[in-house]
GUZAGU-652566 format. One record per residue (C-alpha): x negated, y, z negated; residue number from 1; chain. Coordinates in nm, 4 decimals, decimal comma. Each point is the difference from the previous one (the first is absolute). Layout:
<atoms>
ATOM        c1        c2        c3  seq  mol
ATOM         X         Y         Z  NUM    A
...
</atoms>
This chain:
<atoms>
ATOM        c1        c2        c3  seq  mol
ATOM   -6,8823   -6,0521  -11,6657    1    A
ATOM    0,1342   -0,3402    0,0954    2    A
ATOM    0,3576    0,0184    0,1263    3    A
ATOM    0,2207   -0,0693   -0,3062    4    A
ATOM    0,2191   -0,3101    0,0340    5    A
ATOM    0,3687    0,0104   -0,0837    6    A
ATOM    0,0439   -0,0504   -0,3746    7    A
ATOM   -0,3739   -0,0018   -0,0578    8    A
ATOM   -0,1422    0,1938   -0,2937    9    A
ATOM    0,0246    0,3380    0,1737   10    A
ATOM    0,3592   -0,0432    0,1137   11    A
ATOM    0,1056   -0,1484   -0,3351   12    A
ATOM   -0,1690    0,2848   -0,1878   13    A
ATOM    0,2067    0,2612    0,1823   14    A
ATOM    0,3222   -0,1930   -0,0462   15    A
ATOM   -0,0768   -0,0135   -0,3732   16    A
ATOM   -0,0728    0,3743   -0,0096   17    A
ATOM    0,3311    0,0687    0,1744   18    A
ATOM    0,1988   -0,2161   -0,2394   19    A
ATOM   -0,1737    0,1510   -0,3040   20    A
ATOM    0,0698    0,3533    0,1255   21    A
ATOM    0,3678   -0,0794    0,0556   22    A
ATOM    0,0295   -0,1462   -0,3507   23    A
ATOM   -0,1575    0,3158   -0,1432   24    A
ATOM    0,2374    0,2194    0,2025   25    A
ATOM    0,2972   -0,2007   -0,1226   26    A
ATOM   -0,1037    0,0324   -0,3636   27    A
ATOM   -0,0540    0,3757    0,0335   28    A
ATOM    0,2962    0,0709    0,2279   29    A
ATOM    0,1989    0,1982   -0,2585   30    A
ATOM   -0,2953    0,2266   -0,0709   31    A
ATOM   -0,0591    0,0838    0,3669   32    A
ATOM    0,1575    0,3354    0,0804   33    A
ATOM    0,1329    0,1262    0,3313   34    A
ATOM   -0,2982    0,2344    0,0207   35    A
ATOM   -0,2370   -0,2925   -0,0545   36    A
ATOM    0,1662   -0,1891    0,2862   37    A
ATOM   -0,0398    0,2999    0,2325   38    A
ATOM   -0,3647    0,0452   -0,0985   39    A
ATOM   -0,0582   -0,3711    0,0604   40    A
ATOM    0,1488    0,0232    0,3499   41    A
ATOM   -0,2148    0,3025    0,0852   42    A
ATOM   -0,3181   -0,1582   -0,1386   43    A
ATOM    0,0768   -0,3309    0,1725   44    A
ATOM    0,0549    0,1687    0,3355   45    A
ATOM   -0,3223    0,2000   -0,0389   46    A
ATOM   -0,2044   -0,3129   -0,0717   47    A
ATOM    0,1546   -0,1846    0,2935   48    A
ATOM   -0,0688    0,2892    0,2379   49    A
ATOM   -0,3648    0,0077   -0,1109   50    A
ATOM   -0,0331   -0,3779    0,0358   51    A
ATOM    0,1578    0,0062    0,3454   52    A
ATOM   -0,2349    0,2731    0,1239   53    A
ATOM   -0,2926   -0,2108   -0,1192   54    A
ATOM    0,1463   -0,3085    0,1675   55    A
ATOM    0,0435    0,1753    0,3345   56    A
ATOM   -0,3666    0,1031   -0,0140   57    A
ATOM   -0,1159   -0,3501   -0,0956   58    A
ATOM    0,1924   -0,1797    0,2755   59    A
ATOM   -0,0768    0,2515    0,2760   60    A
ATOM   -0,3672    0,0910   -0,0455   61    A
ATOM   -0,2610   -0,2644    0,0749   62    A
ATOM   -0,3797    0,0044   -0,0208   63    A
ATOM   -0,1808   -0,2090    0,2610   64    A
ATOM   -0,3440    0,0417   -0,1578   65    A
ATOM   -0,0847    0,3167    0,1898   66    A
ATOM    0,3082    0,2143    0,0435   67    A
ATOM    0,3365    0,0519   -0,1622   68    A
ATOM    0,2840   -0,1024    0,2328   69    A
ATOM    0,3587    0,1255   -0,0225   70    A
ATOM    0,2622   -0,2463    0,1191   71    A
ATOM    0,3445    0,0552   -0,1475   72    A
ATOM    0,1654   -0,3187   -0,1280   73    A
ATOM    0,3598    0,0379    0,1152   74    A
ATOM    0,1008   -0,3160   -0,1878   75    A
ATOM   -0,0682    0,1962   -0,3213   76    A
ATOM    0,2175    0,2970    0,0962   77    A
ATOM    0,1480    0,1103   -0,3367   78    A
ATOM    0,3678   -0,0480    0,0646   79    A
ATOM    0,0760   -0,3554   -0,1028   80    A
ATOM    0,2824   -0,0742   -0,2426   81    A
ATOM   -0,2437   -0,0064   -0,2921   82    A
ATOM   -0,1407    0,3350    0,1147   83    A
ATOM    0,3304    0,1754   -0,0674   84    A
ATOM   -0,0993    0,1235   -0,3487   85    A
ATOM   -0,2534    0,2226    0,1794   86    A
ATOM    0,2901    0,2031    0,1350   87    A
ATOM    0,2741   -0,0621   -0,2555   88    A
ATOM   -0,1552    0,0029   -0,3480   89    A
ATOM   -0,1406    0,3547    0,0026   90    A
ATOM    0,3259    0,1790    0,0918   91    A
ATOM    0,1892   -0,2383   -0,2295   92    A
ATOM   -0,2135    0,1229   -0,2894   93    A
ATOM   -0,0041    0,3680    0,0958   94    A
ATOM    0,3638    0,0599    0,0941   95    A
ATOM    0,2532    0,1028   -0,2597   96    A
ATOM    0,3099   -0,2086   -0,0615   97    A
ATOM    0,2182   -0,0148    0,3066   98    A
ATOM    0,1091   -0,2155    0,2900   99    A
ATOM   -0,3385   -0,0224    0,1742  100    A
ATOM   -0,1829   -0,0935   -0,3197  101    A
ATOM    0,2656   -0,2622   -0,0762  102    A
ATOM   -0,0359   -0,1516    0,3452  103    A
ATOM   -0,3786   -0,0191   -0,0263  104    A
ATOM   -0,0212   -0,1514   -0,3478  105    A
ATOM    0,2771   -0,2476    0,0871  106    A
ATOM   -0,2034   -0,1159    0,2982  107    A
ATOM   -0,3123   -0,0402   -0,2122  108    A
ATOM    0,1806   -0,1866   -0,2776  109    A
ATOM    0,2147   -0,2283    0,2161  110    A
ATOM   -0,2043   -0,0523    0,3168  111    A
ATOM   -0,3690    0,0787   -0,0531  112    A
ATOM   -0,0323   -0,2589   -0,2761  113    A
ATOM    0,0805   -0,2671    0,2614  114    A
ATOM   -0,3084    0,0773    0,2068  115    A
ATOM   -0,2264    0,0331   -0,3015  116    A
ATOM    0,1257   -0,3168   -0,1654  117    A
ATOM   -0,0156   -0,2110    0,3153  118    A
ATOM   -0,3513    0,1224    0,0791  119    A
ATOM   -0,1185   -0,0852   -0,3520  120    A
ATOM    0,1402   -0,3525    0,0203  121    A
ATOM   -0,0846   -0,0703    0,3659  122    A
ATOM   -0,2875    0,2282    0,1098  123    A
ATOM    0,0110   -0,1429    0,3559  124    A
ATOM   -0,2931    0,1589    0,1898  125    A
ATOM   -0,0764    0,2762   -0,2507  126    A
ATOM   -0,3181   -0,1449   -0,1536  127    A
ATOM   -0,3337    0,0489    0,1751  128    A
ATOM   -0,3756    0,0064   -0,0656  129    A
ATOM    0,0150    0,3716   -0,0856  130    A
ATOM   -0,0092    0,0844   -0,3700  131    A
ATOM    0,1727    0,3333    0,0588  132    A
ATOM    0,2825   -0,1439    0,2124  133    A
ATOM    0,0655   -0,2775   -0,2522  134    A
ATOM    0,0152    0,2497   -0,2859  135    A
ATOM    0,2125    0,2333    0,2134  136    A
ATOM    0,2651   -0,2611    0,0814  137    A
ATOM    0,0330   -0,1279   -0,3560  138    A
ATOM    0,0119    0,3461   -0,1607  139    A
ATOM    0,2512    0,1050    0,2649  140    A
ATOM    0,2441   -0,2877   -0,0278  141    A
ATOM   -0,0389   -0,0525   -0,3741  142    A
ATOM    0,0810    0,3679   -0,0583  143    A
ATOM    0,3035   -0,0308    0,2285  144    A
ATOM    0,1405   -0,2724   -0,2233  145    A
ATOM   -0,0814    0,1907   -0,3209  146    A
ATOM    0,1387    0,3382    0,1065  147    A
ATOM    0,3146   -0,1552    0,1453  148    A
ATOM    0,0443   -0,1974   -0,3211  149    A
ATOM   -0,0454    0,3253   -0,1933  150    A
ATOM    0,2868    0,1610    0,1908  151    A
ATOM    0,2286   -0,2953   -0,0686  152    A
ATOM   -0,1046   -0,0571   -0,3624  153    A
ATOM    0,0539    0,3650   -0,0928  154    A
ATOM    0,3230    0,0006    0,2008  155    A
ATOM   -0,1272    0,2891    0,2061  156    A
ATOM    0,1477   -0,2197    0,2709  157    A
ATOM    0,3198   -0,1546   -0,1293  158    A
ATOM    0,0843   -0,3455    0,1390  159    A
ATOM    0,3150    0,0910    0,1904  160    A
ATOM    0,1513   -0,0102    0,3471  161    A
ATOM   -0,0652    0,3720    0,0282  162    A
ATOM   -0,3725   -0,0551   -0,0550  163    A
ATOM    0,0039   -0,2750    0,2625  164    A
ATOM    0,1712    0,2214    0,2573  165    A
ATOM   -0,2262    0,2959   -0,0816  166    A
ATOM   -0,3097   -0,2139    0,0452  167    A
ATOM    0,1417   -0,1509    0,3180  168    A
ATOM    0,0379    0,3465    0,1551  169    A
ATOM   -0,3718    0,0667   -0,0475  170    A
ATOM   -0,0955   -0,3507    0,1130  171    A
ATOM    0,1941    0,0230    0,3278  172    A
ATOM   -0,1530    0,3399    0,0757  173    A
ATOM   -0,3498   -0,1391   -0,0599  174    A
ATOM    0,0783   -0,3020    0,2192  175    A
ATOM    0,1125    0,2360    0,2770  176    A
ATOM   -0,3255    0,1998   -0,0256  177    A
ATOM   -0,2046   -0,3220    0,0070  178    A
ATOM    0,1918   -0,1236    0,3049  179    A
ATOM   -0,0508    0,3314    0,1783  180    A
ATOM   -0,3750   -0,0052   -0,0680  181    A
ATOM   -0,0190   -0,3630    0,1128  182    A
ATOM    0,1555    0,0975    0,3328  183    A
ATOM   -0,2079    0,3152    0,0488  184    A
ATOM   -0,3381   -0,1334   -0,1131  185    A
ATOM    0,0241   -0,3769    0,0274  186    A
ATOM    0,2086    0,0026    0,3177  187    A
ATOM   -0,0807    0,3094    0,2057  188    A
ATOM   -0,3634    0,0252   -0,1104  189    A
ATOM   -0,0451   -0,3783    0,0181  190    A
ATOM   -0,1714   -0,0300   -0,3385  191    A
ATOM   -0,0279   -0,3675   -0,0922  192    A
ATOM    0,0539   -0,0944   -0,3645  193    A
ATOM    0,2070    0,3120   -0,0642  194    A
ATOM    0,3004   -0,1429   -0,1813  195    A
ATOM    0,1485    0,2344   -0,2597  196    A
ATOM    0,2383   -0,1604   -0,2490  197    A
ATOM   -0,0571   -0,3157    0,2111  198    A
ATOM    0,2929    0,0942    0,2228  199    A
ATOM   -0,1825    0,0823    0,3215  200    A
ATOM    0,2012   -0,0948    0,3117  201    A
ATOM   -0,3300   -0,1008    0,1621  202    A
ATOM   -0,1563   -0,2500   -0,2416  203    A
ATOM    0,0916   -0,2044   -0,3059  204    A
ATOM   -0,1800    0,0017   -0,3320  205    A
ATOM   -0,2397   -0,2921   -0,0413  206    A
ATOM    0,2170   -0,2025   -0,2386  207    A
ATOM    0,1625   -0,3213    0,1347  208    A
ATOM    0,3558    0,0712   -0,1202  209    A
ATOM   -0,0046    0,3567    0,1338  210    A
ATOM   -0,1542   -0,1141    0,3286  211    A
ATOM    0,2722   -0,2633    0,0365  212    A
ATOM    0,2789    0,2536   -0,0631  213    A
ATOM   -0,1611    0,2490    0,2390  214    A
ATOM   -0,0320   -0,2623    0,2737  215    A
ATOM    0,3521   -0,1447   -0,0287  216    A
ATOM    0,2184    0,3017   -0,0779  217    A
ATOM    0,0913    0,3022    0,2130  218    A
ATOM   -0,1941    0,2972   -0,1324  219    A
ATOM    0,3092    0,1919   -0,1289  220    A
ATOM    0,1017   -0,3110   -0,1977  221    A
ATOM   -0,3559   -0,0375   -0,1294  222    A
ATOM    0,0009    0,3636   -0,1163  223    A
ATOM    0,3437   -0,0321   -0,1600  224    A
ATOM   -0,1127   -0,3167   -0,1796  225    A
ATOM   -0,3091    0,1836   -0,1252  226    A
ATOM    0,2081    0,2840   -0,1459  227    A
ATOM    0,2554   -0,2433   -0,1442  228    A
ATOM   -0,2633   -0,2119   -0,1772  229    A
ATOM   -0,1616    0,3055   -0,1570  230    A
ATOM    0,3409    0,1239   -0,1099  231    A
ATOM    0,0797   -0,3386   -0,1506  232    A
ATOM   -0,3334   -0,0024   -0,1833  233    A
ATOM    0,0650    0,3516   -0,1357  234    A
ATOM    0,3449   -0,1116   -0,1141  235    A
ATOM   -0,1580   -0,2895   -0,1905  236    A
ATOM   -0,2523    0,2375   -0,1597  237    A
ATOM    0,2781    0,2225   -0,1304  238    A
ATOM    0,2105   -0,2966   -0,1129  239    A
ATOM   -0,2951   -0,1399   -0,1943  240    A
ATOM   -0,0619    0,3441   -0,1537  241    A
ATOM    0,3673    0,0243   -0,0949  242    A
ATOM   -0,0004   -0,3493   -0,1485  243    A
ATOM   -0,3195    0,0689   -0,1909  244    A
ATOM    0,1465    0,3182   -0,1468  245    A
ATOM    0,3163   -0,1820   -0,1115  246    A
ATOM   -0,2079   -0,2798   -0,1512  247    A
ATOM   -0,2059    0,2469   -0,2037  248    A
ATOM    0,3157    0,1732   -0,1200  249    A
ATOM    0,1562   -0,3288   -0,1133  250    A
ATOM   -0,3144   -0,1147   -0,1765  251    A
ATOM    0,0030    0,3179   -0,2083  252    A
ATOM    0,3572   -0,0329   -0,1123  253    A
ATOM    0,0316   -0,1172   -0,3576  254    A
ATOM    0,1999   -0,3189   -0,0509  255    A
ATOM    0,3509    0,0652   -0,1386  256    A
</atoms>
């Protein structure tokens, strides 16, 4: 297919689907049980795992007209920020109530929606000439927004400072893993284009603002700024969720 342009029919269609799904979730939020939320997380994780396996095959196997060639695409290594549901959503749905489950769902509700929402609005370099990859990226990021919205709308994740701190614990651990892999694979193995979470000490992500920050700030400051901006964005998400909840409550109060 022709590479979809930003806000062309294909991009606009998926934005519309996402908005419509969130409206439906909001209208049905009181009928959605805890069990339904857990089943949704498990089903979502299963679909994403299947899609990611297919993606890894698509981007790494090539046919030159005579033979099939295997050449692993390290730039598509499945541990970017938006890949986190692969590892978080399944245990979040399976685990019983407790600290670990609370940490995981808080991360999904407060932090994961940032990546999904930003990718839906500004797809950057995600569109290509591949039908499968274009469907993959829109299903992936649209579902991130919808499932995260589900957690907030049903108050599975309550908009509170505790939820923020719980999500931040998971986020910092994932950042540490990404940094470690960047050093081991991108640095010691010398793999170009290997930039997990876009925090590699060896190369900046190909976005002007990020490149400027990477070039003009000491790396520890760059990393701290990265974590701080995500934390600020998660705080705004929870504040908006809190404000939305209060607004709905007030609108339902009968006039005295």
